[in-house]
C-alpha positions as CSV (number, residue, x, y, z in Angstrom):
1,X,132.4,27.1,171.7
2,X,128.6,26.6,171.5
3,X,126.7,24.0,169.6
4,X,126.2,26.3,166.5
5,X,129.9,26.9,166.3
6,X,130.6,23.2,166.6
7,X,128.2,22.4,163.7
8,X,129.7,25.2,161.6
9,X,133.2,23.8,162.1
10,X,132.2,20.3,161.4
11,X,130.5,21.4,158.2
12,X,133.6,23.5,157.2
13,X,135.8,20.4,157.7
14,X,133.4,18.3,155.7
15,X,133.4,20.7,152.8
16,X,137.2,21.2,152.9
17,X,137.7,17.4,152.8
18,X,135.3,16.9,149.9
19,X,137.0,19.7,147.9
20,X,140.4,18.4,148.8
21,X,139.5,15.0,147.5
22,X,137.7,16.1,144.3
23,X,139.3,19.4,143.1
24,X,141.7,18.6,140.2
25,X,145.3,19.3,141.2
26,X,146.0,21.7,138.4
27,X,143.3,24.0,139.7
28,X,144.6,23.8,143.2
29,X,148.1,24.7,142.1
30,X,147.1,27.5,139.7
31,X,144.4,29.3,141.7
32,X,145.7,30.9,144.8
33,X,143.4,32.5,147.4
34,X,142.7,36.1,146.3
35,X,143.9,35.4,142.8
36,X,142.0,37.0,139.9
37,X,142.4,33.8,137.8
38,X,139.3,31.6,137.2
39,X,139.1,27.8,136.8
40,X,137.6,28.4,133.4
41,X,140.7,30.4,132.3
42,X,142.9,27.3,133.1
43,X,140.8,24.6,131.4
44,X,137.2,25.5,130.3
45,X,136.2,21.9,129.7
46,X,137.5,20.6,133.0
47,X,136.0,23.6,134.8
48,X,132.6,22.8,133.4
49,X,132.9,19.3,134.7
50,X,134.0,20.6,138.1
51,X,131.0,23.0,138.3
52,X,128.7,20.1,137.4
53,X,130.2,18.1,140.2
54,X,129.6,20.9,142.6
55,X,126.0,21.1,141.5
56,X,125.5,17.4,141.9
57,X,126.9,17.6,145.4
58,X,124.5,20.5,146.1
59,X,127.3,22.9,146.9
60,X,126.5,25.5,144.3
61,X,123.1,26.2,145.9
62,X,123.3,24.7,149.4
63,X,120.5,27.0,150.6
64,X,118.0,25.8,147.9
65,X,115.4,23.1,148.7
66,X,116.6,19.5,147.8
67,X,113.8,19.1,145.2
68,X,115.5,21.9,143.2
69,X,119.1,20.7,143.5
70,X,120.1,22.2,146.9
71,X,120.7,20.8,150.3
72,X,118.1,22.7,152.3
73,X,120.8,24.3,154.4
74,X,120.2,27.4,156.6
75,X,121.8,30.7,155.5
76,X,124.5,30.2,158.1
77,X,125.4,26.7,156.8
78,X,125.3,27.9,153.2
79,X,127.6,30.8,154.1
80,X,130.1,28.2,155.5
81,X,130.0,26.3,152.2
82,X,130.5,29.4,150.1
83,X,133.3,30.6,152.3
84,X,135.2,27.3,151.9
85,X,134.8,27.4,148.1
86,X,136.0,31.0,148.0
87,X,139.0,30.2,150.2
88,X,139.9,27.2,147.9
89,X,139.4,29.1,144.7
90,X,137.0,26.3,143.8
91,X,133.6,28.0,143.5
92,X,131.7,29.2,140.5
93,X,132.9,32.6,139.2
94,X,131.5,35.6,141.0
95,X,129.1,36.5,138.2
96,X,127.1,33.3,138.8
97,X,125.8,35.2,141.8
98,X,123.1,36.5,139.4
99,X,121.6,33.1,138.4
100,X,122.3,31.4,141.8
101,X,121.1,34.0,144.2
102,X,118.7,36.1,142.2
103,X,117.2,34.4,139.2
104,X,116.9,30.9,140.6
105,X,114.9,31.9,143.7
106,X,112.5,34.0,141.6
107,X,111.9,31.0,139.3
108,X,111.3,28.8,142.3
109,X,108.9,31.3,143.8
110,X,107.0,32.3,140.6
111,X,107.8,29.9,137.9
112,X,105.6,27.2,136.4
113,X,106.7,23.6,136.9
114,X,107.7,23.6,133.2
115,X,109.9,26.7,133.7
116,X,111.5,25.2,136.8
117,X,112.3,22.0,135.0
118,X,113.7,24.0,132.0
119,X,115.9,26.5,133.8
120,X,116.8,25.4,137.3
121,X,119.0,22.4,136.5
122,X,121.3,24.5,134.3
123,X,121.7,27.1,137.0
124,X,122.6,24.4,139.6
125,X,125.2,22.9,137.2
126,X,126.8,26.3,136.4
127,X,125.8,25.7,132.7
128,X,123.2,28.4,132.4
129,X,124.4,32.0,132.8
130,X,121.8,34.7,133.3
131,X,121.6,38.5,133.5
132,X,119.0,41.0,134.8
133,X,117.4,43.3,132.3
134,X,116.0,45.8,134.8
135,X,117.7,49.2,134.8
136,X,117.3,51.7,132.0
137,X,118.9,55.0,131.0
138,X,115.9,56.8,132.5
139,X,115.1,54.2,135.2
140,X,118.0,53.4,137.5
141,X,117.3,54.4,141.1
142,X,113.7,54.8,140.2
143,X,113.4,51.4,138.6
144,X,109.6,51.5,138.6
145,X,109.5,54.2,136.0
146,X,110.9,51.9,133.4
147,X,109.8,52.5,129.8
148,X,110.6,49.3,127.9
149,X,107.2,48.2,126.4
150,X,105.8,44.8,125.8
151,X,102.7,45.0,123.6
152,X,100.4,42.0,123.1
153,X,100.2,40.7,119.6
154,X,98.0,37.9,118.1
155,X,96.3,37.5,121.5
156,X,99.2,35.6,123.1
157,X,102.6,36.8,122.0
158,X,104.4,40.0,123.1
159,X,106.4,42.4,121.0
160,X,109.1,44.1,123.1
161,X,111.0,47.4,122.4
162,X,113.3,49.3,124.7
163,X,116.8,49.6,126.1
164,X,118.4,48.3,129.3
165,X,121.7,49.3,130.9
166,X,124.1,48.1,133.7
167,X,123.2,44.5,132.9
168,X,126.1,42.6,134.4
169,X,127.6,39.9,132.2
170,X,125.0,40.2,129.5
171,X,127.6,39.3,126.9
172,X,128.1,35.9,128.6
173,X,124.5,35.2,129.3
174,X,122.3,32.7,127.6
175,X,119.2,34.0,129.3
176,X,117.9,37.2,130.9
177,X,115.2,38.2,133.3
178,X,113.4,41.2,131.7
179,X,111.0,43.8,133.2
180,X,108.8,45.5,130.7
181,X,105.7,47.7,130.9
182,X,102.6,45.9,129.7
183,X,99.9,48.3,130.9
184,X,100.8,52.0,130.8
185,X,97.5,53.1,132.2
186,X,98.3,51.7,135.6
187,X,100.6,53.5,138.2
188,X,104.3,53.0,137.6
189,X,104.8,50.2,140.2
190,X,101.9,48.3,138.5
191,X,101.4,47.3,134.9
192,X,104.9,45.7,134.7
193,X,105.4,42.1,133.6
194,X,108.5,39.9,134.1
195,X,109.7,37.8,131.1
196,X,112.4,35.1,130.7
197,X,114.4,36.0,127.6
198,X,116.7,33.9,125.3
199,X,119.6,36.3,124.8
200,X,120.3,34.7,121.4
201,X,116.9,35.5,120.0
202,X,116.5,37.9,117.1
203,X,116.0,41.5,118.3
204,X,118.5,41.3,121.2
205,X,121.7,43.3,120.9
206,X,124.3,43.5,123.7
207,X,127.1,46.1,123.9
208,X,129.7,45.9,126.7
209,X,130.7,49.0,128.8
210,X,134.3,49.4,129.8
211,X,135.0,50.0,133.5
212,X,137.8,51.6,135.5
213,X,139.5,48.2,135.8
214,X,139.4,47.6,132.1
215,X,136.8,44.9,132.6
216,X,133.6,44.9,130.6
217,X,131.0,43.1,132.7
218,X,128.5,45.9,132.6
219,X,126.5,46.0,129.4
220,X,123.7,47.9,127.6
221,X,121.1,45.8,125.9
222,X,118.8,46.9,123.0
223,X,115.5,45.2,122.4
224,X,114.0,45.8,119.0
225,X,110.8,44.0,118.0
226,X,111.7,41.0,120.2
227,X,108.9,38.5,120.1
228,X,108.2,36.6,123.3
229,X,105.7,33.8,123.7
230,X,103.3,33.3,126.7
231,X,105.6,30.6,128.1
232,X,108.2,33.3,128.8
233,X,106.0,35.2,131.3
234,X,107.3,34.7,134.9
235,X,104.5,35.2,137.4
236,X,101.2,37.0,136.7
237,X,100.9,39.5,133.9
238,X,101.1,43.1,135.2
239,X,102.5,41.9,138.5
240,X,106.1,41.9,137.5
241,X,107.0,44.3,140.3
242,X,106.3,41.7,142.9
243,X,108.5,39.3,141.0
244,X,111.2,41.9,140.8
245,X,111.0,42.4,144.6
246,X,111.9,38.7,145.0
247,X,115.2,39.2,143.2
248,X,116.0,42.7,144.7
249,X,115.5,41.4,148.3
250,X,117.7,38.4,147.5
251,X,120.3,40.7,145.9
252,X,120.5,42.9,148.9
253,X,120.8,39.9,151.3
254,X,123.3,38.2,148.9
255,X,125.4,41.4,148.8
256,X,125.4,41.5,152.6
257,X,127.4,38.5,153.7
258,X,130.8,38.5,155.3
259,X,133.7,39.6,153.0
260,X,134.9,36.0,153.0
261,X,131.8,34.9,151.0
262,X,131.2,38.0,148.9
263,X,132.9,41.2,147.9
264,X,136.6,41.4,148.7
265,X,137.8,39.3,151.6
266,X,139.5,40.8,154.7
267,X,141.8,37.9,155.2
268,X,144.3,38.6,152.4
269,X,144.6,42.2,153.8
270,X,145.4,40.8,157.2
271,X,148.0,38.6,155.7
272,X,149.5,41.4,153.7
273,X,149.8,43.6,156.9
274,X,151.7,40.8,158.6
275,X,153.9,40.1,155.6
276,X,154.9,43.7,155.1
277,X,155.4,44.4,158.8
278,X,152.7,47.1,158.8
279,X,150.9,45.0,161.5
280,X,153.3,46.6,164.0
281,X,151.8,50.1,163.3
282,X,149.1,50.7,165.9
283,X,147.0,52.8,163.5
284,X,147.0,50.0,161.0
285,X,146.0,47.5,163.7
286,X,143.2,49.8,164.8
287,X,141.8,50.0,161.2
288,X,142.1,46.2,160.8
289,X,140.3,45.7,164.1
290,X,137.5,48.0,163.1
291,X,137.0,46.1,159.8
292,X,137.1,42.8,161.6
293,X,134.5,43.8,164.1
294,X,132.2,45.4,161.5
295,X,132.4,42.3,159.4
296,X,131.3,40.0,162.2
297,X,128.5,42.4,163.3
298,X,127.4,42.4,159.7
299,X,127.3,38.6,159.5
300,X,125.1,38.4,162.5
301,X,122.8,41.2,161.3
302,X,122.5,39.5,157.9
303,X,121.4,36.2,159.5
304,X,118.7,38.0,161.3
305,X,117.7,39.8,158.1
306,X,117.4,36.6,156.2
307,X,115.3,35.0,159.0
308,X,113.0,38.1,158.9
309,X,112.7,37.8,155.2
310,X,111.6,34.2,155.4
311,X,108.8,34.9,157.9
312,X,107.6,38.2,156.6
313,X,108.3,37.9,152.8
314,X,110.9,40.6,152.9
315,X,113.1,42.6,155.3
316,X,114.1,46.2,155.1
317,X,117.1,45.4,157.3
318,X,118.6,43.9,154.1
319,X,119.2,47.5,153.0
320,X,121.2,48.1,156.2
321,X,123.4,45.1,155.6
322,X,123.8,45.8,151.9
323,X,124.8,49.4,152.7
324,X,127.3,48.3,155.4
325,X,129.0,45.7,153.2
326,X,129.3,48.1,150.3
327,X,131.2,50.6,152.4
328,X,133.1,47.8,154.2
329,X,134.4,46.3,151.0
330,X,135.6,49.7,149.8
331,X,137.4,50.3,153.1
332,X,139.0,46.9,152.9
333,X,140.2,47.5,149.3
334,X,141.5,51.0,150.3
335,X,143.6,49.6,153.1
336,X,144.8,46.8,151.0
337,X,146.0,49.3,148.3
338,X,147.8,51.3,151.0
339,X,149.6,48.3,152.4
340,X,150.5,47.2,148.8
341,X,152.4,50.5,148.5
342,X,154.5,51.0,145.4
343,X,153.9,47.4,144.2
344,X,150.2,48.1,144.0
345,X,150.5,51.6,142.5
346,X,152.7,50.5,139.5
347,X,152.6,47.6,137.1
348,X,153.6,46.7,133.6
349,X,151.2,44.2,132.2
350,X,149.0,42.7,134.9
351,X,147.1,44.9,137.3
352,X,147.9,44.0,140.9
353,X,145.0,42.5,142.8
354,X,145.1,45.3,145.4
355,X,144.7,47.9,142.6
356,X,141.9,45.9,140.9
357,X,140.1,45.6,144.2
358,X,140.4,49.3,144.9
359,X,139.0,50.3,141.5
360,X,136.4,47.5,141.2
361,X,135.0,48.2,144.7
362,X,133.7,51.6,143.5
363,X,130.7,49.9,142.0
364,X,129.6,48.4,145.3
365,X,127.8,51.5,146.5
366,X,125.9,51.6,143.1
367,X,125.2,48.0,142.2
368,X,122.1,46.4,143.8
369,X,120.6,49.8,144.6
370,X,122.7,52.9,145.4
371,X,123.7,53.7,148.9
372,X,121.4,56.7,148.7
373,X,118.4,54.5,147.8
374,X,119.3,52.1,150.7
375,X,119.4,55.0,153.1
376,X,116.0,56.1,151.9
377,X,114.6,52.6,152.5
378,X,116.2,52.5,156.0
379,X,114.8,55.9,156.8
380,X,111.2,55.1,155.7
381,X,110.9,51.4,156.5
382,X,113.2,50.9,159.5
383,X,113.1,54.3,161.2
384,X,109.5,55.2,160.2
385,X,110.4,58.6,158.7
386,X,107.9,60.2,156.4
387,X,108.1,59.0,152.8
388,X,109.6,61.3,150.2
389,X,107.0,63.3,148.4
390,X,106.2,61.8,145.0
391,X,103.8,64.0,142.9
392,X,103.3,61.1,140.5
393,X,102.3,58.5,143.1
394,X,99.0,56.8,142.0
395,X,98.9,58.4,138.6
396,X,98.9,56.3,135.4
397,X,102.4,55.8,134.1
398,X,101.6,57.3,130.7
399,X,100.8,60.7,132.5
400,X,104.1,60.9,134.3
401,X,106.9,63.3,133.2
402,X,110.0,61.4,132.2
403,X,113.4,62.3,130.9
């Protein structure tokens, strides 16, 4: 065991000890590893207090700088913390990935001191849920073609009209990060501005979309004469695409960790194989071994990707790791469903976790940029292949054909 492994194990033991000492017993008894239950489902008030304690300790955002509520940990150290919290069923719900991993870093990078003071403490304490208002019915994979308009009014305010879709957990969000077109005479990647939106403001309507699992965490959002003040602008006006890249790069990296820290973990599938006796099947062992090796190769590649992002301002290898984890998570869920056999294929009231994982994992090759988009990025920015022909490149957005 080298020094890095020793430090990781010491940190793991430290986090486990702290959680063991502070996690309320009723949570520990009720939330088993791999369970679909959430602390907030058991006792919402006590869960809020627990999330606040995690934030005060710095465990919700261990990779953030200390001045913003983090611990200044490396990505490897932060992954250890997140893994322990997942294993103990003690972390913030998965949907807090959006404010913790995407919105927060963008506000740290682009926000004014006032915006940082206003929004970051709530994110750290798990008290401020956020959603992204990026994709649109006509601007999904080609996000830069978005048509939601923000028109200046009275010299300082903005009037916003448009529609967004696939906004995860918008029904539960107090705030949203919005991309809107503020200058249609610039090319499509320019003339976009980023805004911080109060989701309770007049003019915001949220409608949930039902998924295969029965869940409704994807939403469509309608913006009708929404008025936004100058204090809601994040970053420079007409440079929102640069702000968006901060969140998109973070999203790909955040969706690229080992399965123990994001996605669906491999460990419960390993345990299921042993418990059912399927471990003795050499074909099952081969599949599990392939998944185990891929997961560890992914973890190492992602660490390199994060390091490259910090030194160069962004790493296209994040698209590789995001692509691999998307498909890895689906393969894990498929094998888990097979091992669950009849118990996974039939249920009365509560969907078995193996079935939920199988159905829910279908979104992984879509969310955060489709696998097709990731392959284009890898081809162009990693392999150096010629860019796909875009007849609209460089033309003003208002002259482009849409629809």
